[in-house]
N, C-alpha and C positions, 0 to 999 in steps of 0.2 A: 504494500500500500504506500502510495506517494503522499497523499493528502486529500482533503475534500475541497470541492469547489464552492466558493461563497459568492454572494452578490457582488462583493467588491472585486473578486477575481474576474467575474464576467464583465464588470464595468471597465476594468483595466484592459482586458482583452479587446473589448469593443473600441476603446479609445486608441489602442495600438493599431487597429485596423482602419482608423480614420473616422470613426463614428463619435457621436457626442457621449454615448454611454450605453449601458445595458439595462434592460427591464425584464421582469417576469420572475419565474420561480423554477425550481429544479425540474428539468426536463422540458421546460417551456420558456427558455430565455430568448431574447431578441436584442439585436443592436439597433439603435435608432440614430438618425442623422438627417442631414438636409436632403438626402436622396430617398428617404423613407426608412422602412424597417427591414431587417434581414434576420431570419431565424439562426440561432447559434446552437450547435450541438455541444454537449458536455465534453465529447472527445476533442473537439476543436480547442476548447479552453484548456483541457489537460495537456494536449500536445504543445500548446503555446507556453503553458506554465512550467512544463518539464521537458525542455527541448533536448536534453542530453540523455534521455532514457529511451531504451528500445521498446517498440510495440506498446506505446501508451494507449490506454483505452479507459473506459469508465464502467463502473458498476454503481448505478444510482448516481449519487453526487461524489463518489470516491474515484480518484485517479489511481490506476493500477499500471504496472509494467511487468513484462515477463522477460 
């Protein structure tokens, strides 16, 4: 287990992708910005948060690596 994804992690991820921030809840997050909203997967956030780990994936709101 690498860690869990929080709203602040999603917000930081979205900002790093050029959006204003993130909204929603576990399994239903979206980035929002001037071009509208874009759904975000937990796996995207985990891969962004833990770039040096192999095969990063999620189980619920938990980031895992194998």
